[in-house]
Structures are given as C-alpha cells and as structure tokens.
KEZAZA-246080 format. One record per residue (C-alpha): residue number from 1; residue in one letter; y, z, x. Coordinates in steps of 0.2 Angstrom, whole numbers, plus 5000, padded with zeros to 4 digits. Layout:
! KEZAZA-246080
<site><gufi>NUM</gufi><miti>a</miti><yy>Y</yy><zz>Z</zz><xx>X</xx></site>
...
! end
This chain:
! KEZAZA-246080
<site><gufi>1</gufi><miti>m</miti><yy>5888</yy><zz>5785</zz><xx>5508</xx></site>
<site><gufi>2</gufi><miti>d</miti><yy>5902</yy><zz>5789</zz><xx>5492</xx></site>
<site><gufi>3</gufi><miti>n</miti><yy>5888</yy><zz>5794</zz><xx>5480</xx></site>
<site><gufi>4</gufi><miti>i</miti><yy>5880</yy><zz>5807</zz><xx>5490</xx></site>
<site><gufi>5</gufi><miti>s</miti><yy>5878</yy><zz>5828</zz><xx>5483</xx></site>
<site><gufi>6</gufi><miti>l</miti><yy>5869</yy><zz>5839</zz><xx>5488</xx></site>
<site><gufi>7</gufi><miti>s</miti><yy>5850</yy><zz>5843</zz><xx>5480</xx></site>
<site><gufi>8</gufi><miti>k</miti><yy>5851</yy><zz>5856</zz><xx>5468</xx></site>
<site><gufi>9</gufi><miti>h</miti><yy>5838</yy><zz>5869</zz><xx>5468</xx></site>
<site><gufi>10</gufi><miti>s</miti><yy>5832</yy><zz>5888</zz><xx>5466</xx></site>
<site><gufi>11</gufi><miti>s</miti><yy>5824</yy><zz>5889</zz><xx>5481</xx></site>
<site><gufi>12</gufi><miti>y</miti><yy>5834</yy><zz>5880</zz><xx>5492</xx></site>
<site><gufi>13</gufi><miti>n</miti><yy>5847</yy><zz>5887</zz><xx>5504</xx></site>
<site><gufi>14</gufi><miti>i</miti><yy>5863</yy><zz>5876</zz><xx>5511</xx></site>
<site><gufi>15</gufi><miti>g</miti><yy>5852</yy><zz>5869</zz><xx>5525</xx></site>
<site><gufi>16</gufi><miti>d</miti><yy>5839</yy><zz>5863</zz><xx>5514</xx></site>
<site><gufi>17</gufi><miti>s</miti><yy>5850</yy><zz>5857</zz><xx>5502</xx></site>
<site><gufi>18</gufi><miti>i</miti><yy>5859</yy><zz>5844</zz><xx>5516</xx></site>
<site><gufi>19</gufi><miti>y</miti><yy>5841</yy><zz>5839</zz><xx>5520</xx></site>
<site><gufi>20</gufi><miti>y</miti><yy>5834</yy><zz>5833</zz><xx>5505</xx></site>
<site><gufi>21</gufi><miti>s</miti><yy>5850</yy><zz>5826</zz><xx>5499</xx></site>
<site><gufi>22</gufi><miti>l</miti><yy>5851</yy><zz>5815</zz><xx>5517</xx></site>
<site><gufi>23</gufi><miti>r</miti><yy>5832</yy><zz>5812</zz><xx>5515</xx></site>
<site><gufi>24</gufi><miti>k</miti><yy>5832</yy><zz>5805</zz><xx>5496</xx></site>
<site><gufi>25</gufi><miti>n</miti><yy>5845</yy><zz>5793</zz><xx>5502</xx></site>
<site><gufi>26</gufi><miti>i</miti><yy>5838</yy><zz>5786</zz><xx>5514</xx></site>
<site><gufi>27</gufi><miti>i</miti><yy>5821</yy><zz>5784</zz><xx>5508</xx></site>
<site><gufi>28</gufi><miti>s</miti><yy>5829</yy><zz>5779</zz><xx>5491</xx></site>
<site><gufi>29</gufi><miti>v</miti><yy>5839</yy><zz>5765</zz><xx>5502</xx></site>
<site><gufi>30</gufi><miti>n</miti><yy>5856</yy><zz>5771</zz><xx>5495</xx></site>
<site><gufi>31</gufi><miti>f</miti><yy>5860</yy><zz>5773</zz><xx>5515</xx></site>
<site><gufi>32</gufi><miti>k</miti><yy>5853</yy><zz>5758</zz><xx>5521</xx></site>
<site><gufi>33</gufi><miti>p</miti><yy>5842</yy><zz>5754</zz><xx>5537</xx></site>
<site><gufi>34</gufi><miti>g</miti><yy>5852</yy><zz>5755</zz><xx>5550</xx></site>
<site><gufi>35</gufi><miti>e</miti><yy>5870</yy><zz>5761</zz><xx>5542</xx></site>
<site><gufi>36</gufi><miti>a</miti><yy>5879</yy><zz>5774</zz><xx>5555</xx></site>
<site><gufi>37</gufi><miti>l</miti><yy>5879</yy><zz>5790</zz><xx>5549</xx></site>
<site><gufi>38</gufi><miti>s</miti><yy>5892</yy><zz>5801</zz><xx>5554</xx></site>
<site><gufi>39</gufi><miti>i</miti><yy>5892</yy><zz>5821</zz><xx>5555</xx></site>
<site><gufi>40</gufi><miti>k</miti><yy>5910</yy><zz>5824</zz><xx>5549</xx></site>
<site><gufi>41</gufi><miti>e</miti><yy>5911</yy><zz>5810</zz><xx>5535</xx></site>
<site><gufi>42</gufi><miti>i</miti><yy>5894</yy><zz>5819</zz><xx>5527</xx></site>
<site><gufi>43</gufi><miti>s</miti><yy>5900</yy><zz>5834</zz><xx>5531</xx></site>
<site><gufi>44</gufi><miti>e</miti><yy>5917</yy><zz>5831</zz><xx>5521</xx></site>
<site><gufi>45</gufi><miti>k</miti><yy>5908</yy><zz>5824</zz><xx>5509</xx></site>
<site><gufi>46</gufi><miti>l</miti><yy>5895</yy><zz>5837</zz><xx>5504</xx></site>
<site><gufi>47</gufi><miti>n</miti><yy>5911</yy><zz>5851</zz><xx>5509</xx></site>
<site><gufi>48</gufi><miti>v</miti><yy>5897</yy><zz>5860</zz><xx>5522</xx></site>
<site><gufi>49</gufi><miti>s</miti><yy>5900</yy><zz>5865</zz><xx>5540</xx></site>
<site><gufi>50</gufi><miti>r</miti><yy>5894</yy><zz>5851</zz><xx>5553</xx></site>
<site><gufi>51</gufi><miti>s</miti><yy>5881</yy><zz>5863</zz><xx>5559</xx></site>
<site><gufi>52</gufi><miti>p</miti><yy>5868</yy><zz>5862</zz><xx>5543</xx></site>
<site><gufi>53</gufi><miti>v</miti><yy>5873</yy><zz>5841</zz><xx>5543</xx></site>
<site><gufi>54</gufi><miti>r</miti><yy>5867</yy><zz>5843</zz><xx>5563</xx></site>
<site><gufi>55</gufi><miti>d</miti><yy>5852</yy><zz>5850</zz><xx>5559</xx></site>
<site><gufi>56</gufi><miti>a</miti><yy>5845</yy><zz>5840</zz><xx>5546</xx></site>
<site><gufi>57</gufi><miti>l</miti><yy>5849</yy><zz>5823</zz><xx>5555</xx></site>
<site><gufi>58</gufi><miti>i</miti><yy>5839</yy><zz>5832</zz><xx>5570</xx></site>
<site><gufi>59</gufi><miti>k</miti><yy>5825</yy><zz>5833</zz><xx>5556</xx></site>
<site><gufi>60</gufi><miti>l</miti><yy>5825</yy><zz>5816</zz><xx>5548</xx></site>
<site><gufi>61</gufi><miti>g</miti><yy>5825</yy><zz>5811</zz><xx>5567</xx></site>
<site><gufi>62</gufi><miti>k</miti><yy>5810</yy><zz>5819</zz><xx>5569</xx></site>
<site><gufi>63</gufi><miti>e</miti><yy>5803</yy><zz>5812</zz><xx>5555</xx></site>
<site><gufi>64</gufi><miti>g</miti><yy>5806</yy><zz>5794</zz><xx>5559</xx></site>
<site><gufi>65</gufi><miti>l</miti><yy>5820</yy><zz>5793</zz><xx>5547</xx></site>
<site><gufi>66</gufi><miti>v</miti><yy>5835</yy><zz>5793</zz><xx>5557</xx></site>
<site><gufi>67</gufi><miti>d</miti><yy>5838</yy><zz>5787</zz><xx>5574</xx></site>
<site><gufi>68</gufi><miti>i</miti><yy>5850</yy><zz>5799</zz><xx>5587</xx></site>
<site><gufi>69</gufi><miti>i</miti><yy>5856</yy><zz>5791</zz><xx>5602</xx></site>
<site><gufi>70</gufi><miti>p</miti><yy>5866</yy><zz>5800</zz><xx>5613</xx></site>
<site><gufi>71</gufi><miti>q</miti><yy>5882</yy><zz>5793</zz><xx>5617</xx></site>
<site><gufi>72</gufi><miti>k</miti><yy>5880</yy><zz>5781</zz><xx>5605</xx></site>
<site><gufi>73</gufi><miti>g</miti><yy>5881</yy><zz>5790</zz><xx>5587</xx></site>
<site><gufi>74</gufi><miti>t</miti><yy>5866</yy><zz>5790</zz><xx>5573</xx></site>
<site><gufi>75</gufi><miti>s</miti><yy>5859</yy><zz>5779</zz><xx>5562</xx></site>
<site><gufi>76</gufi><miti>v</miti><yy>5848</yy><zz>5779</zz><xx>5548</xx></site>
<site><gufi>77</gufi><miti>s</miti><yy>5831</yy><zz>5770</zz><xx>5554</xx></site>
<site><gufi>78</gufi><miti>k</miti><yy>5827</yy><zz>5752</zz><xx>5553</xx></site>
<site><gufi>79</gufi><miti>i</miti><yy>5811</yy><zz>5749</zz><xx>5544</xx></site>
<site><gufi>80</gufi><miti>d</miti><yy>5798</yy><zz>5750</zz><xx>5556</xx></site>
<site><gufi>81</gufi><miti>l</miti><yy>5783</yy><zz>5738</zz><xx>5552</xx></site>
<site><gufi>82</gufi><miti>k</miti><yy>5770</yy><zz>5748</zz><xx>5565</xx></site>
<site><gufi>83</gufi><miti>r</miti><yy>5773</yy><zz>5764</zz><xx>5556</xx></site>
<site><gufi>84</gufi><miti>v</miti><yy>5771</yy><zz>5754</zz><xx>5538</xx></site>
<site><gufi>85</gufi><miti>d</miti><yy>5757</yy><zz>5749</zz><xx>5542</xx></site>
<site><gufi>86</gufi><miti>e</miti><yy>5750</yy><zz>5767</zz><xx>5549</xx></site>
<site><gufi>87</gufi><miti>e</miti><yy>5758</yy><zz>5775</zz><xx>5533</xx></site>
<site><gufi>88</gufi><miti>r</miti><yy>5749</yy><zz>5762</zz><xx>5522</xx></site>
<site><gufi>89</gufi><miti>f</miti><yy>5735</yy><zz>5769</zz><xx>5531</xx></site>
<site><gufi>90</gufi><miti>l</miti><yy>5736</yy><zz>5787</zz><xx>5529</xx></site>
<site><gufi>91</gufi><miti>r</miti><yy>5738</yy><zz>5785</zz><xx>5510</xx></site>
<site><gufi>92</gufi><miti>n</miti><yy>5721</yy><zz>5773</zz><xx>5510</xx></site>
<site><gufi>93</gufi><miti>s</miti><yy>5711</yy><zz>5786</zz><xx>5516</xx></site>
<site><gufi>94</gufi><miti>l</miti><yy>5718</yy><zz>5800</zz><xx>5507</xx></site>
<site><gufi>95</gufi><miti>e</miti><yy>5719</yy><zz>5791</zz><xx>5492</xx></site>
<site><gufi>96</gufi><miti>e</miti><yy>5703</yy><zz>5785</zz><xx>5492</xx></site>
<site><gufi>97</gufi><miti>n</miti><yy>5693</yy><zz>5801</zz><xx>5494</xx></site>
<site><gufi>98</gufi><miti>a</miti><yy>5704</yy><zz>5809</zz><xx>5479</xx></site>
<site><gufi>99</gufi><miti>i</miti><yy>5700</yy><zz>5796</zz><xx>5467</xx></site>
<site><gufi>100</gufi><miti>r</miti><yy>5682</yy><zz>5799</zz><xx>5470</xx></site>
<site><gufi>101</gufi><miti>l</miti><yy>5683</yy><zz>5816</zz><xx>5468</xx></site>
<site><gufi>102</gufi><miti>f</miti><yy>5693</yy><zz>5814</zz><xx>5452</xx></site>
<site><gufi>103</gufi><miti>i</miti><yy>5681</yy><zz>5803</zz><xx>5444</xx></site>
<site><gufi>104</gufi><miti>k</miti><yy>5667</yy><zz>5815</zz><xx>5447</xx></site>
<site><gufi>105</gufi><miti>m</miti><yy>5677</yy><zz>5828</zz><xx>5436</xx></site>
<site><gufi>106</gufi><miti>y</miti><yy>5693</yy><zz>5824</zz><xx>5427</xx></site>
<site><gufi>107</gufi><miti>k</miti><yy>5698</yy><zz>5829</zz><xx>5412</xx></site>
<site><gufi>108</gufi><miti>e</miti><yy>5704</yy><zz>5819</zz><xx>5398</xx></site>
<site><gufi>109</gufi><miti>s</miti><yy>5719</yy><zz>5831</zz><xx>5399</xx></site>
<site><gufi>110</gufi><miti>d</miti><yy>5723</yy><zz>5819</zz><xx>5416</xx></site>
<site><gufi>111</gufi><miti>i</miti><yy>5720</yy><zz>5804</zz><xx>5409</xx></site>
<site><gufi>112</gufi><miti>a</miti><yy>5732</yy><zz>5807</zz><xx>5395</xx></site>
<site><gufi>113</gufi><miti>i</miti><yy>5746</yy><zz>5811</zz><xx>5411</xx></site>
<site><gufi>114</gufi><miti>l</miti><yy>5740</yy><zz>5795</zz><xx>5419</xx></site>
<site><gufi>115</gufi><miti>r</miti><yy>5745</yy><zz>5786</zz><xx>5402</xx></site>
<site><gufi>116</gufi><miti>n</miti><yy>5761</yy><zz>5793</zz><xx>5398</xx></site>
<site><gufi>117</gufi><miti>n</miti><yy>5766</yy><zz>5788</zz><xx>5417</xx></site>
<site><gufi>118</gufi><miti>i</miti><yy>5762</yy><zz>5771</zz><xx>5414</xx></site>
<site><gufi>119</gufi><miti>e</miti><yy>5774</yy><zz>5774</zz><xx>5398</xx></site>
<site><gufi>120</gufi><miti>m</miti><yy>5787</yy><zz>5781</zz><xx>5406</xx></site>
<site><gufi>121</gufi><miti>q</miti><yy>5786</yy><zz>5766</zz><xx>5420</xx></site>
<site><gufi>122</gufi><miti>k</miti><yy>5786</yy><zz>5754</zz><xx>5406</xx></site>
<site><gufi>123</gufi><miti>q</miti><yy>5803</yy><zz>5762</zz><xx>5397</xx></site>
<site><gufi>124</gufi><miti>s</miti><yy>5812</yy><zz>5760</zz><xx>5418</xx></site>
<site><gufi>125</gufi><miti>l</miti><yy>5805</yy><zz>5743</zz><xx>5416</xx></site>
<site><gufi>126</gufi><miti>n</miti><yy>5816</yy><zz>5741</zz><xx>5401</xx></site>
<site><gufi>127</gufi><miti>c</miti><yy>5830</yy><zz>5748</zz><xx>5410</xx></site>
<site><gufi>128</gufi><miti>n</miti><yy>5829</yy><zz>5738</zz><xx>5426</xx></site>
<site><gufi>129</gufi><miti>d</miti><yy>5830</yy><zz>5757</zz><xx>5434</xx></site>
<site><gufi>130</gufi><miti>y</miti><yy>5819</yy><zz>5755</zz><xx>5451</xx></site>
<site><gufi>131</gufi><miti>l</miti><yy>5821</yy><zz>5772</zz><xx>5457</xx></site>
<site><gufi>132</gufi><miti>s</miti><yy>5814</yy><zz>5781</zz><xx>5442</xx></site>
<site><gufi>133</gufi><miti>f</miti><yy>5801</yy><zz>5765</zz><xx>5443</xx></site>
<site><gufi>134</gufi><miti>l</miti><yy>5795</yy><zz>5773</zz><xx>5460</xx></site>
<site><gufi>135</gufi><miti>d</miti><yy>5794</yy><zz>5791</zz><xx>5455</xx></site>
<site><gufi>136</gufi><miti>y</miti><yy>5784</yy><zz>5788</zz><xx>5440</xx></site>
<site><gufi>137</gufi><miti>d</miti><yy>5774</yy><zz>5777</zz><xx>5449</xx></site>
<site><gufi>138</gufi><miti>d</miti><yy>5770</yy><zz>5795</zz><xx>5465</xx></site>
<site><gufi>139</gufi><miti>s</miti><yy>5769</yy><zz>5802</zz><xx>5448</xx></site>
<site><gufi>140</gufi><miti>f</miti><yy>5754</yy><zz>5790</zz><xx>5444</xx></site>
<site><gufi>141</gufi><miti>h</miti><yy>5747</yy><zz>5792</zz><xx>5459</xx></site>
<site><gufi>142</gufi><miti>s</miti><yy>5750</yy><zz>5813</zz><xx>5461</xx></site>
<site><gufi>143</gufi><miti>v</miti><yy>5738</yy><zz>5815</zz><xx>5447</xx></site>
<site><gufi>144</gufi><miti>f</miti><yy>5722</yy><zz>5811</zz><xx>5458</xx></site>
<site><gufi>145</gufi><miti>f</miti><yy>5729</yy><zz>5825</zz><xx>5469</xx></site>
<site><gufi>146</gufi><miti>k</miti><yy>5733</yy><zz>5837</zz><xx>5461</xx></site>
<site><gufi>147</gufi><miti>s</miti><yy>5720</yy><zz>5838</zz><xx>5448</xx></site>
<site><gufi>148</gufi><miti>i</miti><yy>5707</yy><zz>5838</zz><xx>5462</xx></site>
<site><gufi>149</gufi><miti>d</miti><yy>5717</yy><zz>5855</zz><xx>5469</xx></site>
<site><gufi>150</gufi><miti>k</miti><yy>5722</yy><zz>5845</zz><xx>5485</xx></site>
<site><gufi>151</gufi><miti>t</miti><yy>5742</yy><zz>5846</zz><xx>5480</xx></site>
<site><gufi>152</gufi><miti>m</miti><yy>5746</yy><zz>5849</zz><xx>5502</xx></site>
<site><gufi>153</gufi><miti>c</miti><yy>5738</yy><zz>5831</zz><xx>5506</xx></site>
<site><gufi>154</gufi><miti>w</miti><yy>5748</yy><zz>5823</zz><xx>5492</xx></site>
<site><gufi>155</gufi><miti>e</miti><yy>5762</yy><zz>5832</zz><xx>5499</xx></site>
<site><gufi>156</gufi><miti>i</miti><yy>5760</yy><zz>5828</zz><xx>5518</xx></site>
<site><gufi>157</gufi><miti>l</miti><yy>5762</yy><zz>5811</zz><xx>5512</xx></site>
<site><gufi>158</gufi><miti>q</miti><yy>5777</yy><zz>5813</zz><xx>5504</xx></site>
<site><gufi>159</gufi><miti>s</miti><yy>5784</yy><zz>5817</zz><xx>5517</xx></site>
<site><gufi>160</gufi><miti>m</miti><yy>5777</yy><zz>5809</zz><xx>5531</xx></site>
<site><gufi>161</gufi><miti>c</miti><yy>5778</yy><zz>5792</zz><xx>5522</xx></site>
<site><gufi>162</gufi><miti>g</miti><yy>5798</yy><zz>5789</zz><xx>5523</xx></site>
<site><gufi>163</gufi><miti>h</miti><yy>5796</yy><zz>5767</zz><xx>5530</xx></site>
<site><gufi>164</gufi><miti>y</miti><yy>5783</yy><zz>5764</zz><xx>5519</xx></site>
<site><gufi>165</gufi><miti>r</miti><yy>5790</yy><zz>5771</zz><xx>5501</xx></site>
<site><gufi>166</gufi><miti>r</miti><yy>5806</yy><zz>5761</zz><xx>5508</xx></site>
<site><gufi>167</gufi><miti>v</miti><yy>5797</yy><zz>5744</zz><xx>5508</xx></site>
<site><gufi>168</gufi><miti>r</miti><yy>5788</yy><zz>5751</zz><xx>5489</xx></site>
<site><gufi>169</gufi><miti>l</miti><yy>5803</yy><zz>5751</zz><xx>5484</xx></site>
<site><gufi>170</gufi><miti>m</miti><yy>5813</yy><zz>5736</zz><xx>5490</xx></site>
<site><gufi>171</gufi><miti>s</miti><yy>5796</yy><zz>5727</zz><xx>5486</xx></site>
<site><gufi>172</gufi><miti>l</miti><yy>5801</yy><zz>5732</zz><xx>5466</xx></site>
<site><gufi>173</gufi><miti>w</miti><yy>5818</yy><zz>5723</zz><xx>5465</xx></site>
<site><gufi>174</gufi><miti>d</miti><yy>5805</yy><zz>5708</zz><xx>5460</xx></site>
<site><gufi>175</gufi><miti>d</miti><yy>5802</yy><zz>5708</zz><xx>5444</xx></site>
<site><gufi>176</gufi><miti>k</miti><yy>5785</yy><zz>5700</zz><xx>5444</xx></site>
<site><gufi>177</gufi><miti>i</miti><yy>5779</yy><zz>5713</zz><xx>5456</xx></site>
<site><gufi>178</gufi><miti>l</miti><yy>5786</yy><zz>5727</zz><xx>5444</xx></site>
<site><gufi>179</gufi><miti>t</miti><yy>5777</yy><zz>5721</zz><xx>5428</xx></site>
<site><gufi>180</gufi><miti>n</miti><yy>5762</yy><zz>5719</zz><xx>5440</xx></site>
<site><gufi>181</gufi><miti>v</miti><yy>5760</yy><zz>5738</zz><xx>5445</xx></site>
<site><gufi>182</gufi><miti>v</miti><yy>5759</yy><zz>5741</zz><xx>5428</xx></site>
<site><gufi>183</gufi><miti>t</miti><yy>5745</yy><zz>5730</zz><xx>5423</xx></site>
<site><gufi>184</gufi><miti>q</miti><yy>5737</yy><zz>5736</zz><xx>5440</xx></site>
<site><gufi>185</gufi><miti>h</miti><yy>5738</yy><zz>5756</zz><xx>5436</xx></site>
<site><gufi>186</gufi><miti>q</miti><yy>5729</yy><zz>5752</zz><xx>5419</xx></site>
<site><gufi>187</gufi><miti>q</miti><yy>5716</yy><zz>5743</zz><xx>5426</xx></site>
<site><gufi>188</gufi><miti>i</miti><yy>5713</yy><zz>5759</zz><xx>5436</xx></site>
<site><gufi>189</gufi><miti>i</miti><yy>5712</yy><zz>5769</zz><xx>5421</xx></site>
<site><gufi>190</gufi><miti>e</miti><yy>5703</yy><zz>5761</zz><xx>5411</xx></site>
<site><gufi>191</gufi><miti>n</miti><yy>5688</yy><zz>5757</zz><xx>5427</xx></site>
<site><gufi>192</gufi><miti>i</miti><yy>5688</yy><zz>5776</zz><xx>5426</xx></site>
<site><gufi>193</gufi><miti>c</miti><yy>5684</yy><zz>5778</zz><xx>5410</xx></site>
<site><gufi>194</gufi><miti>h</miti><yy>5673</yy><zz>5765</zz><xx>5407</xx></site>
<site><gufi>195</gufi><miti>k</miti><yy>5663</yy><zz>5775</zz><xx>5422</xx></site>
<site><gufi>196</gufi><miti>n</miti><yy>5667</yy><zz>5758</zz><xx>5434</xx></site>
<site><gufi>197</gufi><miti>f</miti><yy>5667</yy><zz>5768</zz><xx>5448</xx></site>
<site><gufi>198</gufi><miti>d</miti><yy>5669</yy><zz>5758</zz><xx>5461</xx></site>
<site><gufi>199</gufi><miti>k</miti><yy>5679</yy><zz>5742</zz><xx>5451</xx></site>
<site><gufi>200</gufi><miti>a</miti><yy>5692</yy><zz>5757</zz><xx>5448</xx></site>
<site><gufi>201</gufi><miti>i</miti><yy>5692</yy><zz>5761</zz><xx>5469</xx></site>
<site><gufi>202</gufi><miti>e</miti><yy>5693</yy><zz>5745</zz><xx>5472</xx></site>
<site><gufi>203</gufi><miti>m</miti><yy>5706</yy><zz>5744</zz><xx>5461</xx></site>
<site><gufi>204</gufi><miti>s</miti><yy>5715</yy><zz>5756</zz><xx>5470</xx></site>
<site><gufi>205</gufi><miti>q</miti><yy>5714</yy><zz>5749</zz><xx>5484</xx></site>
<site><gufi>206</gufi><miti>t</miti><yy>5720</yy><zz>5732</zz><xx>5481</xx></site>
<site><gufi>207</gufi><miti>h</miti><yy>5735</yy><zz>5742</zz><xx>5471</xx></site>
<site><gufi>208</gufi><miti>l</miti><yy>5740</yy><zz>5753</zz><xx>5488</xx></site>
<site><gufi>209</gufi><miti>t</miti><yy>5738</yy><zz>5736</zz><xx>5498</xx></site>
<site><gufi>210</gufi><miti>k</miti><yy>5749</yy><zz>5721</zz><xx>5490</xx></site>
<site><gufi>211</gufi><miti>i</miti><yy>5764</yy><zz>5728</zz><xx>5497</xx></site>
<site><gufi>212</gufi><miti>s</miti><yy>5759</yy><zz>5721</zz><xx>5515</xx></site>
<site><gufi>213</gufi><miti>m</miti><yy>5758</yy><zz>5702</zz><xx>5508</xx></site>
<site><gufi>214</gufi><miti>e</miti><yy>5776</yy><zz>5706</zz><xx>5499</xx></site>
<site><gufi>215</gufi><miti>e</miti><yy>5785</yy><zz>5710</zz><xx>5517</xx></site>
<site><gufi>216</gufi><miti>t</miti><yy>5785</yy><zz>5693</zz><xx>5526</xx></site>
<site><gufi>217</gufi><miti>e</miti><yy>5797</yy><zz>5689</zz><xx>5510</xx></site>
<site><gufi>218</gufi><miti>l</miti><yy>5809</yy><zz>5705</zz><xx>5514</xx></site>
<site><gufi>219</gufi><miti>i</miti><yy>5809</yy><zz>5703</zz><xx>5529</xx></site>
<site><gufi>220</gufi><miti>k</miti><yy>5815</yy><zz>5683</zz><xx>5526</xx></site>
<site><gufi>221</gufi><miti>k</miti><yy>5828</yy><zz>5692</zz><xx>5514</xx></site>
<site><gufi>222</gufi><miti>y</miti><yy>5834</yy><zz>5707</zz><xx>5523</xx></site>
<site><gufi>223</gufi><miti>p</miti><yy>5831</yy><zz>5704</zz><xx>5542</xx></site>
<site><gufi>224</gufi><miti>e</miti><yy>5843</yy><zz>5717</zz><xx>5545</xx></site>
<site><gufi>225</gufi><miti>f</miti><yy>5833</yy><zz>5729</zz><xx>5538</xx></site>
<site><gufi>226</gufi><miti>f</miti><yy>5821</yy><zz>5730</zz><xx>5549</xx></site>
<site><gufi>227</gufi><miti>k</miti><yy>5816</yy><zz>5735</zz><xx>5567</xx></site>
<site><gufi>228</gufi><miti>e</miti><yy>5813</yy><zz>5722</zz><xx>5578</xx></site>
<site><gufi>229</gufi><miti>q</miti><yy>5795</yy><zz>5722</zz><xx>5581</xx></site>
<site><gufi>230</gufi><miti>d</miti><yy>5783</yy><zz>5718</zz><xx>5600</xx></site>
<site><gufi>231</gufi><miti>d</miti><yy>5775</yy><zz>5700</zz><xx>5600</xx></site>
<site><gufi>232</gufi><miti>d</miti><yy>5761</yy><zz>5707</zz><xx>5594</xx></site>
<site><gufi>233</gufi><miti>n</miti><yy>5766</yy><zz>5711</zz><xx>5577</xx></site>
<site><gufi>234</gufi><miti>f</miti><yy>5759</yy><zz>5696</zz><xx>5566</xx></site>
<site><gufi>235</gufi><miti>l</miti><yy>5772</yy><zz>5698</zz><xx>5550</xx></site>
<site><gufi>236</gufi><miti>i</miti><yy>5788</yy><zz>5694</zz><xx>5562</xx></site>
<site><gufi>237</gufi><miti>k</miti><yy>5780</yy><zz>5681</zz><xx>5572</xx></site>
<site><gufi>238</gufi><miti>d</miti><yy>5773</yy><zz>5674</zz><xx>5556</xx></site>
<site><gufi>239</gufi><miti>f</miti><yy>5792</yy><zz>5674</zz><xx>5550</xx></site>
<site><gufi>240</gufi><miti>y</miti><yy>5800</yy><zz>5668</zz><xx>5564</xx></site>
<site><gufi>241</gufi><miti>n</miti><yy>5786</yy><zz>5654</zz><xx>5568</xx></site>
<site><gufi>242</gufi><miti>r</miti><yy>5792</yy><zz>5648</zz><xx>5551</xx></site>
<site><gufi>243</gufi><miti>i</miti><yy>5810</yy><zz>5648</zz><xx>5553</xx></site>
! end
C-alpha cells in the first residue's frame, strides 16, 4: 500500500479521488485479492480524513471489489469466477453488437487509431509493462464503441467488469499470451478492412473468450487470489480433481 496516491483529475472532488485511487489499485492488482484494507492506514497514506475513505470503500463494496464484514474488517474481494463469467458475457454481448455496427460505418481514421493502439501495445510489450499493455488493449476495444456513439455502453463495461479485468491482467503475466493478443488485434483489423465481416466478429469473440481457457492455470498458480466456488463451478472442480 506504500505506492497509493490520490487520483488527479480536474473534475474530481476529494471523495472521487479517493474512490478512483483505491479502484485503480484494486483492478491493477496492486492491492492483492484478499488483502486487508485499513481505513486508518489509507487515510494516513493519503493524508485525508477517514470519512471519505469509508464512503469510497462502501461504494467499491457495492461494485463487488471490496468485502466489508462487520466486526471482522474490510478486504479486497477475491476474484469470483462466476462473476468473471457474467462480466465476460456482458462484454461479449455488447462488443459483438458494437463491432457489427462499426463494420458498417467506420472511418479510415478509426482504423488508424486501432493500428496506433497496436503499435503502443508493442512498445509496452518490449518494456514488459503489463498495465500499459492492458490500458492500450482497452483503448483498442473502446474505438468500436466510440466510433458508433455508444460511449455510455463502454463506460458501463469499465465500471462493471472489475473481476474480469483482474483476470485479464493476470493472464498477461505470460509473455506468450501478450504476443497472441497483439496478433489477434491485427487479425481483427485486417478482416474488417477486407470486408470479412463474419470472420472479424468471429475473431473478436475468440479474442474475448480465450481467457476462459487460461483461468484454470491462473487458479493453479495463484489459488489464494480466487474465491472458493460452489461444487458446480467446473473450473474449480477441474483444478482440484487434478491435484
């Protein structure tokens, strides 16, 4: 928690700054899943009163990113694979429709932005900068929504998919996966430019759902980061059956 600082934005009040700072640290896995959060310690680190810190944690609790247990304390929520699945479903559904519209009305300037994001991802890859790589990944996908004037849909995804984003970031700790993401982005663009509309949507769906095949390996490597699931969760069952 040593590196925590207030988010700086001209439109943020102190409460917003605390909330966005804490949220950023959670979804970037700077605050580890299951890590205890002390209102007193956070307020001292940020040099703010405890009340806005408490309010921010309550807000994050409503988003499922923080667990607040009376008489026991507050902690970063462990990753819930059932929630990851729902968040991924939400994103897949919205993005598929966004791409269908994008394909019909995109401008060459949109393609230029997509290609630029890929180049920036390559630079992040060379620097082993996972966070900026994921940020440029998000920037790439946001183009589909912004180009068709559906920015609110993208903002909803960003605010609702914290568990999914943490899994995405953890999956990028594998260099092979990083390279595959860049390749898949390039294939999506090329299919759009060559009017291979069905293939472009197919590639996008493959790109967005590939992470489900990597979750079992993440559970194996970082079991302490994941919430215990019911017996009907096939990922958890599959992992423990192989121990």
